[in-house]
C-alpha positions as CSV (number, residue, x, y, z in Angstrom):
1,M,55.3,66.0,-18.2
2,E,57.6,64.8,-21.6
3,D,59.7,62.8,-19.4
4,V,56.3,60.7,-17.8
5,G,55.5,60.6,-21.4
6,L,58.6,58.8,-22.5
7,I,58.6,56.3,-19.1
8,I,55.6,55.5,-20.2
9,I,56.2,54.4,-23.9
10,L,59.1,53.3,-23.5
11,L,56.9,50.4,-20.7
12,S,54.8,49.9,-23.7
13,I,57.7,49.1,-25.5
14,V,59.5,47.1,-23.3
15,T,55.8,45.0,-22.6
16,A,55.2,44.9,-26.3
17,L,58.7,43.6,-27.4
18,A,58.2,40.6,-24.2
19,Q,55.6,39.6,-26.3
20,V,57.3,38.9,-29.6
21,T,61.0,37.7,-28.0
22,D,60.0,34.1,-28.5
23,R,58.8,34.4,-31.9
24,V,61.9,36.0,-33.4
25,R,64.2,33.7,-31.3
26,I,66.4,37.0,-30.1
27,P,67.0,36.6,-26.5
28,Y,65.0,39.6,-24.7
29,P,68.4,41.6,-23.5
30,I,69.6,41.9,-27.5
31,L,65.8,43.0,-28.6
32,L,65.7,45.9,-26.5
33,V,69.2,46.9,-26.9
34,L,68.6,47.1,-30.5
35,A,65.0,48.7,-30.5
36,G,66.2,51.4,-28.0
37,I,69.0,51.9,-30.8
38,G,66.7,52.3,-33.4
39,I,64.2,54.2,-31.4
40,G,67.5,56.3,-30.5
41,L,67.8,57.7,-34.3
42,V,65.0,58.3,-35.1
43,P,65.1,62.1,-35.8
44,G,63.4,64.6,-34.1
45,L,62.8,62.4,-30.7
46,P,64.4,64.2,-27.4
47,H,67.2,62.7,-26.3
48,I,67.1,60.5,-22.8
49,H,70.0,61.2,-20.8
50,L,71.0,58.1,-18.4
51,N,72.1,59.4,-15.2
52,P,74.4,57.2,-13.5
53,D,73.3,58.0,-9.8
54,V,69.4,56.8,-11.2
55,V,71.0,53.5,-12.3
56,F,73.2,52.9,-9.4
57,L,70.4,53.9,-7.0
58,I,67.2,52.6,-8.6
59,F,68.2,49.8,-10.8
60,L,70.8,48.8,-9.1
61,P,69.6,47.6,-5.6
62,P,66.5,45.5,-6.4
63,V,68.1,44.0,-9.6
64,L,71.1,42.7,-7.2
65,Y,69.0,41.9,-4.5
66,A,66.4,40.0,-6.4
67,A,69.1,37.7,-7.6
68,A,70.5,37.4,-4.4
69,W,66.6,36.4,-2.8
70,Y,66.9,33.2,-5.4
71,T,70.5,32.6,-4.9
72,S,70.8,29.3,-2.3
73,W,72.9,30.5,0.1
74,P,74.6,26.7,0.5
75,D,74.5,26.4,-3.0
76,F,76.5,29.5,-3.5
77,K,79.3,28.0,-0.2
78,A,79.6,25.0,-1.5
79,H,81.0,26.8,-4.8
80,I,82.3,29.9,-3.1
81,R,85.9,28.8,-4.4
82,P,85.2,28.7,-8.5
83,I,82.8,31.9,-7.8
84,S,85.5,34.1,-6.1
85,L,87.8,32.9,-8.9
86,L,85.9,34.8,-11.2
87,A,84.1,37.6,-9.3
88,I,86.8,38.3,-8.2
89,G,90.1,37.2,-9.8
90,C,88.6,36.8,-13.3
91,V,87.5,40.6,-13.0
92,L,90.9,42.0,-11.7
93,F,92.6,39.8,-14.4
94,T,90.1,41.2,-17.6
95,T,90.8,45.3,-16.4
96,V,94.7,44.4,-16.5
97,L,94.3,43.6,-19.6
98,V,91.7,45.6,-21.1
99,A,94.2,48.3,-19.6
100,M,97.0,46.8,-21.6
101,A,95.6,46.3,-24.4
102,A,93.8,50.0,-24.6
103,H,97.6,51.9,-23.5
104,Y,99.6,50.0,-26.3
105,F,97.1,50.2,-28.8
106,I,95.1,53.1,-28.6
107,P,96.9,56.5,-29.3
108,G,96.9,58.7,-26.5
109,F,95.8,56.2,-23.7
110,D,97.8,56.9,-20.6
111,W,97.8,54.0,-17.5
112,P,95.4,55.4,-15.3
113,E,92.7,55.8,-17.8
114,S,93.2,52.5,-19.3
115,F,92.8,51.1,-15.9
116,V,89.9,52.8,-15.6
117,L,88.3,52.0,-18.6
118,G,89.3,48.0,-17.7
119,A,87.4,48.2,-14.5
120,I,84.3,49.6,-16.1
121,I,84.2,46.7,-18.5
122,S,85.3,43.8,-16.3
123,P,82.5,42.8,-14.4
124,P,79.7,40.2,-16.5
125,D,76.3,42.1,-15.6
126,A,74.1,40.2,-13.4
127,V,70.7,40.5,-14.8
128,A,72.5,39.5,-18.9
129,A,73.6,36.8,-16.8
130,T,70.4,35.6,-15.2
131,A,68.8,36.4,-19.1
132,A,71.0,34.1,-20.9
133,T,70.6,31.3,-18.7
134,K,67.1,31.4,-17.8
135,G,65.3,28.8,-19.6
136,L,68.2,26.6,-20.4
137,K,68.4,23.0,-19.6
138,I,71.7,23.1,-18.2
139,P,73.5,21.8,-14.9
140,K,72.4,23.4,-11.7
141,R,76.4,24.0,-11.4
142,I,76.9,26.5,-13.9
143,I,73.8,28.5,-12.8
144,T,75.4,28.7,-9.4
145,I,78.5,29.6,-10.7
146,L,77.1,32.2,-12.9
147,E,74.7,33.5,-11.0
148,G,76.8,33.6,-7.7
149,E,79.3,35.5,-9.7
150,S,77.2,38.1,-10.9
151,L,76.1,39.0,-7.3
152,V,80.2,40.1,-6.4
153,N,81.7,41.3,-9.6
154,D,79.9,44.3,-9.9
155,A,81.9,45.1,-6.4
156,T,85.1,44.1,-7.5
157,G,84.7,46.1,-10.7
158,L,83.1,49.4,-8.8
159,I,85.7,49.2,-6.1
160,A,88.8,48.8,-8.5
161,Y,86.8,51.7,-10.7
162,R,86.9,53.9,-7.7
163,Y,91.0,53.7,-7.1
164,A,91.1,54.0,-11.4
165,I,89.5,57.1,-11.0
166,A,91.7,58.5,-8.5
167,A,94.7,57.3,-9.4
168,T,94.1,59.4,-12.9
169,A,93.2,62.4,-11.0
170,S,96.4,62.5,-8.7
171,G,98.7,60.7,-10.8
172,S,99.8,57.7,-9.0
173,F,98.2,54.7,-7.6
174,I,99.6,53.1,-4.1
175,F,99.2,48.9,-4.5
176,W,99.1,47.9,-1.4
177,L,97.0,50.9,-0.1
178,A,94.2,49.9,-2.6
179,G,94.1,46.1,-1.7
180,I,93.6,47.4,2.3
181,N,91.0,49.4,1.3
182,F,89.5,46.6,-1.1
183,F,89.2,44.5,1.7
184,Y,87.8,46.7,4.0
185,V,85.1,47.9,1.4
186,A,83.9,44.8,0.6
187,S,84.3,43.7,4.5
188,L,82.0,46.6,6.2
189,G,79.8,46.4,2.9
190,V,79.0,42.2,3.9
191,V,78.4,43.2,7.2
192,V,76.2,46.3,6.8
193,G,74.2,44.2,4.7
194,L,74.0,41.7,7.0
195,A,73.4,43.9,9.7
196,V,70.1,45.8,7.5
197,G,69.2,42.1,6.8
198,Y,68.5,41.0,10.7
199,V,66.7,44.5,11.3
200,F,64.0,43.5,8.7
201,Y,63.9,40.0,9.9
202,W,63.1,41.5,13.2
203,I,60.8,44.1,12.1
204,H,59.2,41.4,10.1
205,R,59.0,39.1,13.3
206,I,57.6,41.6,15.7
207,T,55.0,43.5,12.9
208,P,51.3,41.8,12.3
209,D,51.5,39.8,9.5
210,N,50.2,42.3,6.7
211,A,50.9,41.4,3.3
212,T,50.6,45.0,1.8
213,T,53.3,46.5,4.2
214,D,55.6,43.1,4.1
215,T,55.6,43.5,0.9
216,T,56.3,47.0,1.1
217,F,59.6,46.1,3.8
218,T,60.7,43.7,0.7
219,L,61.1,46.9,-1.0
220,L,62.5,48.9,1.7
221,A,65.4,46.1,2.2
222,P,67.7,46.4,-0.9
223,Y,67.5,50.6,-0.6
224,A,68.1,50.6,2.7
225,S,71.2,48.1,2.5
226,Y,72.5,50.3,0.0
227,L,72.3,53.4,1.3
228,I,73.9,52.8,4.9
229,A,76.6,51.3,3.5
230,E,77.3,54.0,1.2
231,E,77.0,56.3,3.5
232,F,80.2,54.4,5.5
233,E,82.1,54.2,2.1
234,A,81.3,50.7,1.7
235,S,80.5,48.6,-1.0
236,G,77.1,48.9,-1.3
237,V,76.9,46.3,-4.1
238,L,77.7,43.3,-1.5
239,A,75.4,45.1,1.4
240,V,72.7,44.2,-0.8
241,V,73.7,40.9,-1.5
242,A,74.4,40.0,2.1
243,A,70.5,41.5,3.1
244,G,68.9,39.2,0.6
245,L,70.9,36.2,1.2
246,F,70.5,36.4,5.3
247,L,66.6,36.9,4.4
248,S,65.6,34.8,1.8
249,P,66.2,31.3,3.6
250,R,64.0,33.2,6.7
251,S,61.2,34.1,4.4
252,S,58.9,31.0,5.9
253,E,59.7,32.2,9.3
254,I,58.5,35.4,8.5
255,F,55.8,35.4,5.8
256,S,52.6,34.2,5.6
257,N,51.5,32.7,2.2
258,R,49.6,35.8,1.3
259,T,52.9,37.3,1.6
260,R,54.7,35.2,-0.3
261,L,52.2,35.1,-3.4
262,Q,52.2,38.7,-3.3
263,A,55.6,39.7,-3.0
264,T,56.5,37.3,-5.5
265,A,53.6,39.1,-8.1
266,V,55.3,42.3,-7.2
267,W,58.7,41.6,-7.3
268,D,58.3,39.6,-10.7
269,T,56.5,42.7,-12.4
270,M,59.2,45.5,-10.9
271,I,62.1,43.4,-12.1
272,F,60.3,42.8,-15.5
273,I,60.0,46.9,-15.6
274,L,63.2,47.3,-14.6
275,N,65.1,44.9,-16.9
276,G,63.2,46.0,-19.9
277,L,64.0,49.6,-19.0
278,I,68.0,48.7,-18.2
279,F,68.7,47.6,-21.6
280,I,66.3,49.6,-23.8
281,L,68.1,52.6,-22.1
282,I,71.7,51.1,-23.2
283,G,70.2,51.5,-26.7
284,L,69.1,55.2,-25.7
285,Q,72.4,56.2,-25.4
286,L,74.0,55.4,-28.6
287,P,73.2,58.9,-30.6
288,M,74.2,61.0,-27.7
289,I,78.0,59.0,-27.5
290,F,78.5,59.3,-31.5
291,E,77.9,63.1,-30.5
292,N,81.1,64.0,-28.8
293,L,83.3,61.8,-31.0
294,G,83.8,64.0,-33.6
295,K,87.2,63.9,-34.0
296,F,87.2,60.4,-34.4
297,S,86.5,58.7,-37.7
298,M,84.0,56.0,-38.1
299,G,86.1,53.3,-39.1
300,T,89.2,54.6,-36.2
301,L,86.2,53.8,-33.8
302,L,85.4,50.6,-34.6
303,L,88.4,49.5,-34.9
304,Y,89.0,50.3,-31.3
305,G,85.6,49.0,-30.3
306,T,86.3,45.5,-32.0
307,L,90.0,45.5,-30.4
308,V,88.5,45.8,-26.6
309,S,85.3,43.4,-27.4
310,A,87.8,40.9,-28.5
311,V,90.4,41.3,-25.1
312,T,87.0,41.5,-23.0
313,I,86.0,38.0,-24.3
314,V,89.2,36.6,-24.7
315,A,90.3,37.5,-21.4
316,R,87.7,35.6,-19.8
317,I,88.7,32.3,-21.9
318,L,92.3,32.9,-20.4
319,W,91.0,33.1,-16.9
320,V,88.5,30.1,-17.0
321,F,90.1,27.1,-18.4
322,P,93.2,27.4,-16.1
323,G,91.3,28.5,-13.0
324,T,89.0,25.6,-13.5
325,Y,92.0,22.9,-14.1
326,L,95.1,24.2,-12.1
327,P,93.8,24.5,-8.8
328,R,92.5,20.4,-9.6
329,W,96.0,19.5,-10.4
330,L,97.7,21.4,-7.4
331,S,95.3,20.4,-4.9
332,K,94.3,17.0,-3.9
333,D,91.6,18.5,-1.7
334,V,89.6,20.0,-4.6
335,R,89.8,16.9,-6.5
336,N,88.1,15.3,-4.0
337,R,85.5,17.8,-2.8
338,E,84.5,18.8,-6.8
339,P,83.0,16.8,-9.2
340,R,85.7,17.0,-12.5
341,P,84.0,19.7,-15.1
342,G,84.1,18.7,-18.7
343,M,85.6,20.9,-21.4
344,R,82.2,21.3,-22.4
345,Q,81.0,22.9,-19.7
346,V,83.8,25.2,-18.9
347,A,83.4,26.4,-22.4
348,I,80.1,27.5,-21.5
349,V,81.0,29.6,-18.5
350,S,83.9,31.1,-20.3
351,W,81.8,32.4,-22.9
352,A,78.9,33.4,-20.7
353,G,80.4,36.8,-19.7
354,M,77.8,39.5,-21.5
355,R,78.5,43.1,-20.3
356,G,75.4,45.5,-19.1
357,I,73.7,48.8,-17.4
358,V,76.5,48.7,-14.2
359,S,79.1,49.2,-17.1
360,L,77.4,52.0,-18.8
361,A,76.3,54.0,-16.3
362,A,80.1,53.5,-14.1
363,A,81.2,55.2,-17.5
364,L,79.1,58.1,-17.6
365,A,79.5,58.6,-14.2
366,L,83.1,59.6,-14.9
367,P,83.7,63.0,-13.8
368,L,84.2,66.0,-16.7
369,M,87.1,67.4,-14.9
370,I,89.8,66.2,-13.0
371,S,90.9,69.4,-11.7
372,D,89.8,72.8,-12.2
373,N,91.4,73.1,-15.9
374,T,91.9,69.3,-16.7
375,A,89.4,67.8,-18.7
376,F,88.8,63.8,-17.5
377,P,91.3,62.4,-20.5
378,N,89.5,60.4,-23.1
379,R,85.8,60.4,-21.0
380,D,83.9,60.3,-24.6
381,L,86.2,57.3,-25.9
382,I,86.0,55.1,-22.9
383,I,82.0,55.6,-23.2
384,F,82.1,54.5,-26.5
385,L,84.9,51.5,-26.2
386,T,82.3,50.5,-23.0
387,F,78.9,50.6,-25.1
388,C,81.1,48.4,-28.1
389,V,81.9,46.0,-25.2
390,I,78.2,45.6,-23.8
391,F,76.8,45.3,-27.6
392,S,79.0,43.2,-28.9
393,T,79.1,40.7,-25.6
394,L,75.5,40.3,-25.9
395,V,75.0,40.1,-29.7
396,V,78.1,38.0,-29.9
397,Q,77.8,35.7,-27.3
398,G,74.3,36.0,-26.0
399,V,73.0,35.3,-29.3
400,S,75.2,32.1,-29.9
401,L,75.4,31.3,-26.2
402,R,72.1,28.9,-26.7
403,K,73.5,27.7,-30.0
404,L,76.7,26.5,-28.2
405,I,74.8,25.0,-25.2
406,R,73.0,23.0,-28.3
407,L,76.0,22.1,-30.2
408,F,78.0,21.0,-27.1
409,R,74.3,18.7,-26.5
410,I,74.8,19.8,-22.9
411,T,71.7,19.0,-20.4
412,G,69.9,20.1,-17.0
413,D,70.5,17.9,-14.3
414,G,68.8,14.5,-13.9
415,E,69.9,13.5,-10.9
416,H,67.9,17.2,-9.6
417,Q,64.7,16.3,-11.3
418,Q,64.8,12.9,-9.1
419,V,65.5,14.5,-6.0
420,E,62.6,16.7,-6.7
421,E,60.3,13.7,-7.5
422,R,61.3,11.8,-4.4
423,T,60.6,14.8,-2.0
424,R,57.3,15.0,-3.1
425,L,56.8,11.4,-2.6
426,A,58.2,11.8,0.6
427,V,56.2,14.6,1.3
428,A,53.0,12.6,0.2
429,T,53.8,9.7,1.9
430,Q,54.4,11.0,5.1
431,V,50.8,13.1,5.2
432,I,49.1,10.1,4.8
433,E,51.0,8.0,7.7
434,H,49.9,11.6,9.5
435,I,46.8,11.3,8.5
436,E,46.4,7.7,10.0
437,E,48.2,8.5,13.2
438,S,46.2,11.7,13.8
439,Y,43.0,11.6,12.1
440,S,41.7,8.2,11.3
441,L,39.4,8.2,14.8
442,G,38.2,11.4,15.0
443,L,36.5,12.3,11.5
444,S,33.6,10.7,9.5
445,A,34.6,7.9,7.1
446,A,33.4,10.8,4.2
447,V,35.7,13.4,5.8
448,L,38.3,10.8,6.2
449,S,37.9,9.1,2.5
450,Q,38.1,12.6,1.0
451,I,41.2,13.6,2.9
452,K,43.7,10.6,2.5
453,S,42.4,10.3,-1.3
454,K,44.0,13.5,-2.6
455,Y,47.3,12.4,-1.4
456,E,47.2,9.0,-2.2
457,I,45.9,9.9,-5.9
458,R,49.2,12.3,-5.6
459,I,51.5,9.5,-5.2
460,Q,49.7,7.4,-7.7
461,R,50.1,10.3,-10.1
462,L,46.7,9.4,-11.6
463,Q,44.0,11.6,-12.8
464,K,41.8,13.2,-9.7
465,E,38.6,12.6,-9.6
466,Q,35.9,13.9,-7.2
467,S,34.2,11.4,-5.3
468,A,30.1,10.8,-5.8
469,E,29.8,10.5,-1.9
470,K,28.3,13.9,-1.2
471,L,29.2,16.2,1.9
472,T,27.4,18.1,4.5
473,A,28.1,22.2,5.1
474,E,29.9,21.1,8.0
475,Q,31.7,18.0,6.6
476,I,32.8,20.4,4.0
477,E,33.7,22.9,6.4
478,E,35.4,20.1,8.5
479,F,37.1,19.2,5.5
480,L,38.8,22.4,4.4
481,K,40.1,23.0,8.0
482,I,41.9,20.0,7.7
483,Q,43.7,20.4,4.5
484,L,44.8,23.7,5.5
485,E,46.9,22.0,8.9
486,L,47.8,19.3,6.5
487,I,49.4,21.9,3.9
488,R,51.1,23.7,6.8
489,H,52.1,19.9,8.0
490,E,53.8,19.6,4.8
491,R,55.4,22.6,4.8
492,R,56.7,22.1,8.0
493,F,58.0,18.5,6.8
494,V,59.8,20.4,3.7
495,L,61.2,23.0,5.9
496,D,62.4,20.1,8.0
497,M,63.8,18.2,5.6
498,R,65.8,21.6,4.1
499,R,67.5,21.9,8.1
500,Q,68.3,18.5,7.4
501,H,70.2,19.2,4.0
502,L,68.6,17.0,2.4
503,I,67.1,19.2,-0.2
504,N,68.3,22.8,-1.4
505,D,66.7,26.3,-0.6
506,E,65.4,26.1,-5.1
507,M,63.4,22.8,-4.4
508,V,62.0,24.7,-0.8
509,R,61.0,27.8,-3.1
510,K,59.2,25.7,-5.4
511,I,57.2,23.6,-3.0
512,E,56.2,25.7,-1.0
513,Y,55.1,28.1,-3.4
514,E,52.6,25.4,-4.7
515,L,51.4,24.9,-0.7
516,D,50.9,28.7,-0.8
517,L,49.3,28.7,-3.8
518,E,47.2,26.1,-2.9
519,E,46.4,27.0,1.0
520,A,45.3,30.6,-0.5
521,R,42.5,28.4,-2.1
522,L,41.4,26.6,0.4
523,E,41.7,29.6,2.6
524,L,39.0,31.3,0.6
525,E,36.9,28.2,0.0
526,L,36.7,28.2,4.3
527,E,35.3,31.7,3.6
528,K,32.6,30.8,1.4
529,A,31.8,27.9,3.4
530,E,32.1,29.6,6.7
């Protein structure tokens, strides 16, 4: 019961802080971490021990699945080169640089545990990346690259982490064998995720439309992907991401409008709770971390923490700038295929490398012993250094990122807004043409006028005014039914535009969500009319 009470208290704090985060102008994750530290330092409160298995199983699958769900696969594929350079190349580069810094500047750090530390703190966090860019008017390309990187880099870091621990226990490391295993684990994880995604797609297709059960299936999909992949010793992270990327563009085929609305509300609430608990739990771990570091002075700990944090931040900068421009200098195909990024945009990508819960969970999951009589070397110090990197990247980079964007005067894509406006205009215009072709002869003048006026006013962007002409109960029912049919026609037209690659998935989701809301309203009105 004590644990349940603590969870309720934490949820209350998370909710309360969410209400004040805009006023204090501190990014939400940072505020939660600081709150967690403050709570953890209150004398007499029970310590909350973060179970790494709980983090990997309970928190990680839904958070990654939600991020993958809102990632457009065409956009992801179009930016696969920079995403791969960050998610694989930058993670491994950071691992090596941090390992070198730990080995040469921290006494007692041998190469195996140095690489363990590097693997733990090398991948930026998916939640932190999303929170850092949320609400910021920055180019779509930057958002796509950062969110795409955060989907894949956890897999790279955790696979490297697994082999670094094995090297620590055995005292040896075979590079070529680790490379083969890396591709096996990653490839099998993707295959498992696609297979699980297809199974859930098939389940949705053959089962009756039911908003409650369909929403439940969306909650089961990430956990099924993760557990099955881990059972085959594959990457559960990539399995979850692959399943989300597979099912997301097919949601229009398998979900009714009520399911989409309900699932969106359920997932928004769940991700809000999970994200809030994640960051406040990070802060709560600090007192317990200090308990096991009595042999180090505070000055020494802060020196080591500052060193590793600085190397982690600088490593990303050292990778991002050459990784952006060197391929363009070497390949004409890259220059012709991709727009030239400005230095300021590259600087934003290099600075958006916040760490989070996955790194802390990986550190806490380190085994206590590597053999019957040998403790895992420097385990407590690795956990402390991981916390330092998480805290410093969240605070230093998280707080300054928004200021950096304003300083560089980076704005969103005007072209993206224009495409959205053209899409809405095309949809409304096409519907009016459909009305004139299909309904002009079979409807009364009053009903036809009501139907056409809605789309004509939308096109003209004028304030909607109700028609003064009264409608009978039968005409109202007919009017509502025609509106429902037209909304479904709008949806089909939007999906046709996506299939023709005229618009991206993000735009489809935005318009479809509005249509779902309108359809749900009309269905309720029709039920009352009947």
